[in-house]
C-alpha positions in Angstrom: -37.4 -37.8 74.0 -36.6 -34.2 74.9 -37.3 -32.5 78.3 -40.2 -30.5 76.9 -41.9 -33.5 75.4 -42.7 -35.1 78.7 -46.2 -33.6 78.7 -49.2 -34.1 76.4 -50.3 -30.5 75.9 -50.5 -29.4 72.3 -48.0 -26.7 71.1 -49.3 -23.1 70.9 -50.0 -21.4 67.6 -47.0 -19.8 66.0 -46.0 -16.1 66.1 -46.3 -13.6 69.0 -49.0 -10.9 69.3 -48.2 -7.4 70.5 -50.2 -6.3 73.5 -50.4 -2.8 72.2 -52.3 -4.0 69.1 -55.1 -5.0 71.5 -55.3 -1.6 73.2 -52.7 -1.8 75.9 -51.4 1.6 77.2 -47.6 1.6 77.6 -47.7 4.9 79.6 -49.3 3.3 82.7 -52.2 5.7 82.7 -55.1 3.5 81.4 -56.0 0.0 82.5 -54.2 -2.6 80.2 -55.9 -5.6 81.7 -58.6 -5.9 79.0 -55.9 -5.8 76.3 -53.8 -8.4 78.1 -56.9 -10.7 78.3 -57.6 -10.3 74.6 -54.0 -11.0 73.7 -53.9 -14.1 75.9 -57.2 -15.3 74.4 -55.5 -15.8 71.0 -53.4 -18.7 72.5 -50.3 -17.2 70.9 -47.2 -15.8 72.7 -47.8 -12.3 74.1 -45.2 -9.6 73.6 -45.2 -6.5 75.8 -42.9 -3.8 74.5 -41.0 -1.4 76.7 -43.5 0.5 78.9 -45.6 0.4 82.0 -48.9 -1.5 81.8 -51.4 -0.8 84.6 -53.5 -3.8 85.7 -56.5 -2.6 87.8 -57.7 -6.2 88.2 -55.8 -9.5 88.3 -54.6 -10.9 85.0 -56.5 -13.9 83.6 -55.3 -17.3 84.9 -52.6 -18.7 82.6 -53.3 -21.9 80.7 -50.8 -24.5 79.5 -48.4 -23.2 76.7 -48.8 -19.6 77.7 -45.8 -17.4 77.0 -45.5 -13.7 78.0 -42.3 -11.8 77.4 -41.1 -8.2 77.4 -38.0 -6.2 76.4 -36.3 -6.7 79.8 -36.9 -6.5 83.5 -36.0 -2.8 83.6 -38.0 -1.9 80.5 -41.3 -3.7 80.5 -43.4 -3.3 83.7 -46.8 -4.8 84.7 -48.0 -2.6 87.5 -50.7 -4.2 89.7 -53.1 -1.8 91.5 -53.5 -3.8 94.7 -54.4 -7.0 92.9 -52.7 -10.4 92.3 -50.0 -10.9 89.8 -49.7 -13.7 87.3 -51.2 -17.0 88.3 -52.3 -20.3 86.8 -54.4 -21.9 89.6 -58.1 -21.6 88.9 -59.4 -23.4 92.0 -59.4 -26.8 90.4 -56.8 -29.5 90.2 -55.7 -29.1 86.6 -52.0 -29.7 85.8 -50.6 -26.8 83.9 -47.5 -27.2 81.7 -45.2 -25.2 79.4 -45.8 -21.7 80.8 -43.0 -19.2 80.1 -42.7 -15.8 81.7 -39.6 -13.7 80.8 -38.0 -10.3 80.6 -40.4 -8.1 82.5 -41.1 -6.7 86.0 -44.4 -7.3 87.9 -44.8 -4.8 90.8 -47.4 -3.5 93.2 -48.3 0.1 93.5 -47.8 -0.1 97.2 -44.3 -0.6 98.6 -42.6 -3.1 100.9 -44.9 -6.1 100.9 -47.7 -4.4 102.6 -50.3 -6.7 101.0 -51.2 -10.3 100.7 -50.8 -10.8 97.0 -48.4 -13.0 95.0 -46.4 -11.8 91.9 -46.1 -15.2 90.2 -48.2 -18.2 91.4 -47.2 -21.6 89.9 -49.6 -23.8 91.8 -49.9 -27.1 90.0 -47.5 -25.9 87.3 -44.8 -28.1 85.8 -42.2 -28.0 83.0 -42.3 -24.3 83.0 -39.9 -21.3 83.1 -39.6 -18.0 84.8 -36.5 -16.1 83.4 -35.2 -12.6 83.9 -38.3 -11.5 85.7 -38.3 -9.0 88.6 -41.0 -8.9 91.3 -41.5 -6.0 93.6 -43.6 -5.3 96.7 -45.6 -8.5 97.0 -46.2 -10.9 99.9 -44.6 -13.6 97.8 -42.4 -13.0 94.7 -42.6 -16.6 93.4 -44.9 -19.2 94.9 -45.2 -22.9 94.1 -47.3 -25.7 95.5 -49.2 -28.9 94.6 -52.8 -29.2 95.7 -54.0 -32.4 97.3 -55.4 -34.1 94.2 -53.2 -32.6 91.5 -50.7 -34.9 89.8 -47.7 -32.7 89.8 -45.8 -29.5 90.4 -42.5 -30.6 89.0 -39.5 -29.5 86.9 -39.9 -25.7 86.9 -36.8 -23.6 85.9 -36.3 -20.2 87.6 -33.4 -18.4 86.1 -32.0 -14.9 86.9 -35.1 -13.9 88.8 -35.0 -11.0 91.2 -37.5 -10.4 94.1 -37.4 -7.1 95.8 -39.3 -5.7 98.8 -41.4 -8.8 99.3 -42.1 -10.6 102.6 -40.7 -13.9 101.2 -39.0 -14.0 97.8 -39.5 -17.6 96.8 -41.9 -19.9 98.6 -42.3 -23.6 97.8 -45.2 -24.7 100.1 -45.7 -28.2 101.5 -49.5 -28.5 101.4 -49.4 -32.2 102.0 -48.1 -32.9 98.5 -44.7 -31.3 98.0 -43.5 -29.4 94.9 -40.5 -31.3 93.6 -37.4 -31.0 91.4 -37.3 -27.3 90.7 -34.2 -25.3 89.8 -33.2 -21.8 91.0 -30.2 -20.5 89.1 -28.5 -17.1 89.7 -31.5 -15.8 91.5 -31.6 -13.0 94.1 -33.8 -11.8 97.0 -33.1 -8.2 97.8 -34.6 -6.1 100.6 -37.2 -8.8 101.3 -38.2 -9.9 104.8 -39.8 -6.5 105.7 -42.4 -8.5 107.7 -41.3 -10.5 110.7 -40.1 -13.9 109.7 -39.6 -13.1 106.0 -37.3 -15.4 104.0 -35.4 -15.1 100.8 -35.9 -18.8 99.7 -38.3 -21.0 101.6 -38.0 -24.6 100.4 -40.1 -27.8 100.8 -40.0 -30.9 98.6 -37.6 -33.2 96.9 -34.8 -32.8 94.4 -34.4 -29.1 94.1 -31.2 -27.4 92.8 -30.1 -24.0 94.0 -27.0 -22.4 92.5 -25.6 -18.9 93.0 -28.3 -17.5 95.2 -28.0 -14.1 96.9 -30.2 -12.9 99.8 -30.0 -9.5 101.4 -32.8 -9.3 103.9 -32.8 -6.5 106.5 -35.3 -7.5 109.2 -35.9 -11.0 107.7 -35.4 -14.4 109.3 -33.0 -16.1 106.9 -31.7 -16.0 103.3 -32.7 -19.6 102.8 -34.7 -22.2 104.8 -35.0 -25.9 104.1 -38.0 -27.3 105.8 -38.6 -30.8 107.1 -39.8 -32.3 103.8 -36.6 -31.3 101.9 -34.8 -34.3 100.5 -32.0 -34.7 98.0 -31.5 -30.9 97.7 -28.3 -29.5 96.2 -27.6 -25.9 97.2 -24.3 -24.3 96.3 -22.9 -20.7 96.4 -25.4 -19.2 98.8 -24.6 -15.6 99.8 -26.3 -13.3 102.3 -25.6 -9.9 103.8 -27.1 -7.0 105.8 -28.8 -7.7 109.1 -30.1 -11.2 108.3 -30.1 -13.2 111.5 -29.4 -16.6 110.0 -28.1 -17.3 106.5 -29.4 -20.9 106.1 -31.9 -22.7 108.4 -32.1 -26.4 107.9 -35.1 -28.0 109.5 -33.6 -31.4 108.9 -34.2 -35.0 110.1 -32.8 -38.4 109.4 -31.7 -39.6 105.9 -32.6 -36.4 104.1 -29.4 -36.3 102.0 -29.3 -32.6 101.5 -26.1 -30.9 100.4 -25.3 -27.2 101.1 -22.0 -25.9 99.8 -20.1 -22.7 99.5 -22.2 -20.7 102.0 -20.9 -17.1 102.6 -22.3 -14.4 104.9 -21.5 -10.8 105.7 -22.2 -9.6 109.2 -24.6 -12.4 110.1 -24.8 -13.8 113.7 -25.3 -17.4 112.5 -24.3 -18.7 109.1 -25.9 -22.1 109.1 -28.4 -23.2 111.8 -29.7 -26.7 112.1 -32.9 -26.4 114.1 -33.6 -30.2 114.2 -30.2 -32.0 114.2 -29.7 -34.6 111.5 -28.1 -37.9 112.2 -27.4 -39.3 108.8 -26.2 -38.4 105.3 -26.6 -34.6 105.4 -23.5 -32.6 104.4 -22.9 -29.0 105.3 -19.9 -27.0 103.9 -19.3 -23.4 104.8 -16.8 -20.8 103.8 -16.2 -17.1 104.4 -17.1 -14.8 107.2 -19.6 -15.5 110.0 -18.8 -19.2 110.0 -20.8 -20.2 113.1 -21.8 -23.6 111.8 -24.1 -25.7 113.9 -22.9 -29.2 113.2 -25.1 -32.1 112.2 
């Protein structure tokens, strides 16, 4: 049984629809939200060609099997006029699966995280992908959590995503039920942390994989933070620069079995900081400059 056959949602209808055919304005002048809603209502993959698409109100909540794709994260832009970005959570506890967002930018019209909106909200979402997406000027670039009675928020794949000018780039929230087993591959968090305490990658939960992560966060707290609920996490090739105070914060406790390898920082006061010392089975490996490792 393949990875994508682990859920019971039916497959979407075949063949993409072009958002321009539903009245979207690629010049960014007119509101393209009604056209986006109409295209999504077909249940088919939605293609947004090169252009800027103004959204004066938040996009419709994304259902299982939704796919939205563009021509590239520098070519297709969804511009949110002080509203939320793409989300799936509708206030219930539905489990949403097989959502794919790829090859576009979603940005706010106001700069530097001066709002409380989220670019991509994967609350209660599993078996889904965010690939080659750029987020700009939100409170959170990518947000994941599992609500109290939802069954899952598992196995999401985040690949080559860039968050820019957000307060926190990627936030996996422990809301009493942790989001588990997500992968972050070749992602970056650039010029985030403009608010006090901002983070590049803020992790909770079990079984995550982080590989080749870059965080450049002037004014932020750390490029990556692993909170108390983190277990069996594998993070390798973590790089940070600029004025970030701490490269990796590990809020660890006994028997968490987290692995952090290949950490490199440029001009940081502390590379790895263990705020709650661990006593068992947690491995830290550091290399490069600013190697002030706080031992477990």
